[in-house]
C-alpha positions as CSV (number, residue, x, y, z in Angstrom):
1,M,0.0,0.0,0.0
2,E,1.3,3.4,-0.9
3,T,1.9,5.9,1.9
4,T,1.6,9.7,1.5
5,T,3.8,12.3,3.4
6,A,1.8,15.0,5.3
7,P,2.6,18.5,4.1
8,S,5.2,20.3,6.4
9,R,3.7,22.8,8.9
10,G,6.9,25.0,8.7
11,R,7.4,28.1,6.5
12,S,9.2,27.8,3.2
13,P,12.6,29.4,2.9
14,R,11.1,31.9,0.4
15,A,8.4,33.0,2.9
16,I,11.0,33.4,5.7
17,L,13.2,35.5,3.4
18,A,10.2,37.8,2.5
19,L,9.4,38.3,6.2
20,R,12.9,39.3,6.9
21,V,12.9,41.8,4.1
22,I,9.7,43.3,5.4
23,L,11.1,43.6,9.0
24,L,14.3,45.1,7.8
25,S,12.3,47.6,5.7
26,L,10.2,48.6,8.7
27,V,13.4,49.1,10.8
28,A,14.8,51.3,8.1
29,V,11.6,53.3,7.9
30,F,11.7,53.9,11.7
31,V,15.4,54.8,11.6
32,L,14.8,57.3,8.8
33,L,11.7,58.7,10.5
34,G,13.7,59.2,13.8
35,W,16.5,60.9,11.9
36,A,14.1,63.2,10.2
37,L,12.4,64.0,13.4
38,S,15.7,64.7,15.1
39,R,16.5,67.0,12.2
40,G,13.2,68.8,12.7
41,R,13.9,69.2,16.5
42,K,17.0,71.3,15.8
43,N,18.2,73.1,18.9
44,H,19.9,76.5,19.3
45,W,22.6,75.8,21.9
46,E,25.4,76.3,19.5
47,E,24.2,79.8,18.6
48,V,23.6,80.5,22.4
49,A,27.2,79.4,23.2
50,R,28.6,81.7,20.4
51,A,26.5,84.7,21.7
52,R,27.7,84.2,25.2
53,Y,31.3,84.0,24.1
54,F,31.0,87.3,22.2
55,L,29.3,89.0,25.1
56,S,32.1,87.8,27.4
57,R,34.5,89.5,25.1
58,G,32.5,92.8,25.0
59,Q,31.3,92.3,21.4
60,P,27.5,92.7,21.6
61,Q,27.0,93.2,17.8
62,R,28.6,89.8,17.0
63,A,26.6,88.2,19.8
64,L,23.4,89.6,18.3
65,E,24.4,88.3,14.9
66,A,24.9,84.8,16.4
67,V,21.3,84.5,17.5
68,L,19.6,86.8,15.1
69,K,18.1,84.0,12.9
70,I,16.3,82.2,15.7
71,R,12.6,82.0,14.6
72,D,11.3,78.7,16.1
73,E,10.8,77.6,19.7
74,N,13.3,74.7,19.8
75,P,15.6,74.2,22.8
76,G,17.8,77.2,23.4
77,A,15.5,79.6,21.6
78,A,14.4,81.4,24.8
79,E,18.0,81.8,26.0
80,G,19.0,83.1,22.5
81,L,16.2,85.7,22.5
82,T,17.3,86.8,26.0
83,L,20.9,87.2,24.7
84,A,19.7,89.1,21.6
85,A,17.8,91.6,23.9
86,Q,20.9,91.9,26.1
87,S,23.0,92.7,23.0
88,L,20.6,95.3,21.8
89,L,20.4,97.0,25.2
90,M,24.2,97.0,25.5
91,Q,24.5,98.8,22.2
92,G,21.8,101.3,23.0
93,G,19.5,99.6,20.4
94,D,15.8,99.8,19.9
95,I,14.1,99.2,23.3
96,S,10.9,98.1,21.6
97,T,12.7,95.3,19.8
98,A,14.4,94.3,23.0
99,R,11.0,94.2,24.7
100,R,9.5,92.0,22.1
101,A,12.4,89.6,22.3
102,L,12.3,89.3,26.1
103,E,8.5,88.9,26.2
104,R,8.7,86.1,23.6
105,S,11.6,84.5,25.6
106,L,9.6,84.4,28.8
107,R,6.5,83.0,26.9
108,I,8.7,80.2,25.6
109,K,10.4,79.6,28.9
110,P,9.0,81.3,32.1
111,G,11.2,81.5,35.1
112,Q,14.3,83.1,33.6
113,A,15.6,85.5,36.2
114,E,17.9,87.5,33.9
115,A,15.2,87.9,31.3
116,A,12.8,89.1,34.0
117,K,15.3,91.7,35.3
118,M,16.0,93.1,31.8
119,L,12.3,93.2,30.8
120,A,11.6,95.0,34.1
121,A,14.1,97.7,33.2
122,V,12.6,98.0,29.7
123,Y,9.1,98.4,31.2
124,L,10.3,101.1,33.6
125,A,12.1,102.9,30.8
126,S,8.7,103.1,29.0
127,G,6.7,104.4,31.9
128,D,5.2,101.1,33.1
129,G,6.2,101.3,36.7
130,R,3.7,98.8,38.0
131,G,4.5,96.2,35.4
132,G,8.2,96.7,36.1
133,V,7.7,96.1,39.8
134,D,5.8,92.9,39.1
135,L,8.7,91.6,37.1
136,L,11.2,92.7,39.7
137,K,9.3,90.7,42.3
138,Q,9.5,87.6,40.1
139,A,13.2,88.1,39.6
140,A,13.8,88.5,43.3
141,E,12.0,85.1,43.9
142,L,13.9,83.4,41.1
143,D,17.3,84.7,42.2
144,P,17.0,85.4,46.0
145,A,20.7,86.1,46.4
146,D,20.8,89.0,43.9
147,F,20.6,92.5,45.4
148,R,19.7,94.2,42.1
149,P,15.9,93.5,42.0
150,W,15.5,94.9,45.6
151,Y,17.7,97.9,44.7
152,A,15.6,98.6,41.7
153,M,12.4,98.2,43.6
154,G,13.6,100.6,46.2
155,R,14.1,103.3,43.5
156,V,10.7,102.5,41.8
157,Y,8.7,102.6,45.0
158,Q,10.5,105.8,46.0
159,D,9.4,107.4,42.7
160,L,5.9,106.1,43.1
161,G,5.6,107.7,46.5
162,E,5.4,104.4,48.4
163,F,8.2,105.3,50.9
164,Q,7.8,102.6,53.4
165,K,8.0,99.9,50.7
166,S,11.0,101.8,49.2
167,A,12.9,101.8,52.6
168,A,12.1,98.1,53.1
169,C,13.4,97.2,49.6
170,Y,16.6,99.1,50.1
171,A,17.1,97.2,53.4
172,E,16.7,93.9,51.6
173,A,19.3,95.0,49.0
174,L,21.8,95.8,51.8
175,K,21.3,92.4,53.3
176,R,22.6,90.9,50.1
177,A,26.0,92.6,50.4
178,P,26.0,94.7,47.2
179,P,29.2,96.3,45.8
180,E,30.4,99.4,47.6
181,A,28.8,101.9,45.1
182,E,25.4,100.2,45.1
183,A,25.6,99.7,48.9
184,N,26.1,103.4,49.3
185,E,23.2,104.3,47.0
186,S,21.0,101.8,48.8
187,R,21.8,103.4,52.2
188,L,21.2,106.9,50.8
189,G,18.0,105.7,49.1
190,R,16.7,104.2,52.4
191,I,17.5,107.4,54.3
192,R,15.6,109.5,51.7
193,A,12.7,107.1,51.7
194,L,12.4,107.4,55.5
195,L,12.7,111.2,55.4
196,D,10.1,111.5,52.6
197,G,7.8,109.1,54.5
198,N,8.0,111.4,57.6
199,L,10.0,108.9,59.6
200,A,12.8,111.3,60.6
201,E,13.4,109.7,63.9
202,Q,14.0,106.3,62.3
203,A,16.3,107.9,59.8
204,G,18.5,109.3,62.5
205,S,20.3,106.1,63.3
206,E,20.7,105.3,59.6
207,I,22.4,108.6,59.0
208,E,24.7,108.2,62.0
209,A,25.8,104.8,60.8
210,A,26.4,106.1,57.3
211,R,28.5,109.1,58.5
212,M,30.8,107.0,60.6
213,N,33.0,106.4,57.5
214,T,32.4,109.7,55.6
215,P,31.4,112.3,58.2
216,D,32.1,115.3,55.9
217,D,30.2,113.9,52.8
218,P,28.0,116.8,51.7
219,V,25.1,114.5,50.7
220,L,25.0,112.9,54.1
221,L,25.4,116.3,55.8
222,A,22.4,117.6,53.8
223,L,20.3,114.5,54.7
224,A,21.4,115.0,58.3
225,A,20.1,118.6,58.1
226,R,16.8,117.3,56.8
227,Q,16.6,114.8,59.6
228,A,17.4,117.4,62.3
229,Y,14.8,119.7,60.9
230,G,12.2,116.9,60.8
231,V,12.6,116.3,64.6
232,G,12.5,120.0,65.4
233,R,16.3,120.6,65.9
234,H,16.4,123.8,63.8
235,E,19.7,125.1,65.0
236,A,21.4,121.8,64.3
237,A,19.7,121.6,60.9
238,L,21.0,125.1,60.0
239,E,24.5,124.2,61.0
240,L,24.5,120.9,59.1
241,A,23.0,122.5,56.0
242,E,25.7,125.3,56.0
243,A,28.4,122.6,56.3
244,A,27.0,120.8,53.4
245,L,26.8,123.9,51.3
246,A,30.4,124.9,52.1
247,A,31.4,121.6,50.6
248,N,28.9,121.7,47.7
249,P,27.0,125.0,47.0
250,R,24.6,123.1,44.8
251,E,23.4,120.5,47.4
252,F,19.7,120.7,46.9
253,D,18.6,119.2,50.2
254,A,20.8,121.6,52.1
255,L,19.4,124.6,50.3
256,L,15.8,123.5,50.9
257,T,16.5,122.8,54.6
258,R,18.2,126.1,55.2
259,A,15.3,127.9,53.4
260,R,12.9,126.1,55.7
261,V,14.8,127.2,58.8
262,R,15.0,130.8,57.5
263,V,11.2,130.9,56.7
264,A,10.5,129.7,60.3
265,S,13.0,132.4,61.6
266,R,11.2,135.2,59.6
267,Q,14.2,135.5,57.2
268,A,12.0,135.4,54.1
269,K,14.5,137.3,51.8
270,Q,17.4,134.9,52.5
271,A,15.0,131.9,52.2
272,A,13.7,133.1,48.8
273,D,17.3,133.4,47.6
274,D,18.1,129.8,48.7
275,L,14.9,128.6,47.0
276,K,15.6,130.3,43.7
277,R,19.0,128.5,43.7
278,A,17.3,125.2,44.6
279,I,14.8,125.6,41.8
280,E,17.6,126.2,39.3
281,I,18.9,122.7,40.3
282,R,15.4,121.1,40.3
283,S,13.2,123.3,38.2
284,Q,9.9,121.6,39.1
285,D,10.3,120.5,42.7
286,V,6.9,120.9,44.3
287,A,8.2,121.5,47.8
288,A,10.7,124.2,46.8
289,L,8.1,125.9,44.6
290,Q,5.5,125.9,47.4
291,L,8.0,127.2,50.0
292,L,9.2,129.9,47.5
293,A,5.5,131.1,47.1
294,Q,5.3,131.2,50.9
295,A,8.4,133.3,51.2
296,Q,7.4,135.6,48.4
297,K,4.0,136.1,50.0
298,I,5.6,137.2,53.3
299,L,7.7,139.6,51.3
300,G,4.6,141.1,49.7
301,L,5.4,139.7,46.2
302,G,1.9,138.6,45.4
303,N,2.2,138.1,41.7
304,E,5.5,136.1,42.0
305,A,4.0,134.0,44.8
306,A,0.9,133.2,42.7
307,A,3.1,132.2,39.7
308,A,5.3,129.9,41.9
309,L,2.2,128.4,43.5
310,A,0.5,127.8,40.1
311,R,3.7,126.1,38.8
312,A,3.8,123.8,41.9
313,E,0.2,122.9,41.3
314,R,0.8,122.0,37.7
315,T,3.7,119.8,38.7
316,R,1.7,118.1,41.4
317,N,-1.2,117.5,39.0
318,R,1.2,116.1,36.4
319,V,2.7,113.6,38.9
320,L,-0.8,112.4,39.8
321,V,-1.7,112.1,36.1
322,M,1.4,110.1,35.5
323,D,0.7,107.8,38.4
324,R,-2.8,107.1,37.0
325,L,-1.4,106.5,33.5
326,A,1.2,104.1,34.9
327,R,-1.7,102.1,36.4
328,D,-3.6,102.3,33.0
329,I,-0.5,101.0,31.1
330,W,-0.2,98.1,33.6
331,K,-3.9,97.2,33.2
332,N,-4.1,97.7,29.4
333,P,-0.6,96.9,28.0
334,E,-1.8,96.7,24.4
335,D,-3.5,100.1,24.4
336,P,-1.2,102.8,22.8
337,R,-3.2,105.7,24.2
338,P,-2.0,105.6,27.9
339,R,1.6,105.4,26.7
340,W,1.1,108.4,24.4
341,L,-0.4,110.4,27.2
342,M,2.4,109.4,29.5
343,G,4.8,110.7,26.8
344,Q,2.9,114.0,26.6
345,A,3.1,114.4,30.4
346,A,6.8,113.5,30.5
347,M,7.6,115.9,27.7
348,E,5.8,118.7,29.6
349,G,7.8,117.8,32.7
350,E,11.1,118.0,30.7
351,M,11.6,114.2,31.0
352,D,12.4,113.9,27.3
353,T,14.0,110.4,27.4
354,L,10.9,109.0,29.1
355,A,8.7,110.8,26.6
356,Y,10.7,109.4,23.7
357,N,10.4,105.8,25.0
358,C,6.7,106.2,25.7
359,F,6.0,107.5,22.2
360,N,8.0,104.6,20.7
361,A,6.2,102.1,22.9
362,A,2.9,103.4,21.7
363,L,4.0,103.1,18.0
364,D,5.3,99.6,18.7
365,I,1.7,98.6,19.7
366,D,0.1,100.5,16.8
367,P,2.4,101.8,14.1
368,N,-0.5,103.9,12.7
369,F,-1.1,105.7,16.0
370,S,-0.5,109.2,14.7
371,P,-0.5,111.1,18.0
372,A,2.6,109.2,19.2
373,R,4.3,110.0,15.9
374,E,3.4,113.6,16.3
375,G,4.9,113.5,19.8
376,L,8.2,112.2,18.4
377,E,8.2,115.0,15.8
378,T,7.6,117.6,18.5
379,L,10.5,116.1,20.5
380,R,12.9,116.1,17.6
381,F,12.2,119.4,15.9
382,K,10.6,121.7,18.5
383,K,12.7,120.6,21.5
384,G,15.8,119.5,19.6
385,F,15.8,116.1,21.2
386,N,18.6,113.9,19.9
387,R,18.0,110.1,19.7
388,Q,21.5,109.6,21.0
389,A,20.3,111.0,24.3
390,A,18.0,108.0,24.7
391,T,20.4,105.2,23.4
392,K,21.3,104.1,26.9
393,L,18.5,102.3,28.7
394,Q,17.3,104.6,31.5
395,P,14.5,103.2,33.6
396,Q,12.1,106.0,34.6
397,V,8.8,106.1,36.3
398,P,6.6,109.1,37.4
399,G,8.4,111.4,39.8
400,K,11.9,110.2,39.0
401,K,14.4,112.5,40.7
402,A,16.6,112.8,37.6
403,S,13.7,114.6,35.9
404,G,13.7,117.4,38.4
405,E,10.4,116.4,39.9
406,R,10.3,114.8,43.4
407,R,7.8,114.0,46.0
408,S,8.4,116.0,49.1
409,T,6.4,118.0,51.6
410,P,7.3,121.5,52.6
């Protein structure tokens, strides 16, 4: 009987070969796909490293060129944008461009302390004091050992009239052992904030400590005169003010304090002379203008007193308007109108750099916002403002002392 062989249950060599070919093809596809994806996930660390190298060598333009082509949000993009903004600011470049770079950098990667510090300075330079403070608070939390956010907040709060907060921030800056120059400025800032906040008794110990190393410093002598007057020691205040003026005849606080003592002593003519000199130094200081009006009224100079009083009132109203506009800018950052109005107020107060930055910030939001363009034209042609005067980033907020306006009570 014939027997038959059952068919083999195994795969034929040809089938096994085909299966292997398919598997190898799939592996190749996945390898190629992974390679393509890795190519698509290009990072920017090489550009970042080059930019940092050039910045370390003091070559901001080359650093900017190294990161200028970053357009996506791949790894390193946020750091590259921060370095681009830093390079622009180091060169006195367009603040608006730096602002956009920093804002995009922080959207891509929140929690960058250096980016927050730079963007705070940019906001302050364009009149956004409240927004600047918010960023400085973030920077202080992200980099708790750095004195700079506290030092900057001390200045901002001083200019915003929040003197106790200012004094507290300067104290925090001093706790972080800043360099000598910044430590000195922080001590002086804290003393001024205490005096402006009617805390003369508390300022006394601070002044004594500061004068231990430099007892004849005219600035400290003038502040000591203010403090003595604030606690009712008029004779000591006069002596300290005159010592300060002997060292520096243009020491504003000493002139104002001596004028206060002279008004209280019925020496209105001498007080008026001091105040006129003080106003030459700070042309729109409210306290000096008010006291001048008082002295002139005592002297029977009614018209002159009325003019000084009206000037003081205009200055006080402008400060109030700028404070309100700073809040409006903070609440409505994409509205160009408050920035334009801030620029108008700054220009009226002879704060031309602040005005220039505010007008440009308004145009950055809306390039067709003609009032801001007209403001720039007024600055350039009627007031002779030169753009080079604004090339260095100068954070300013309403009431900044460099502008000639300050918050003080007579």
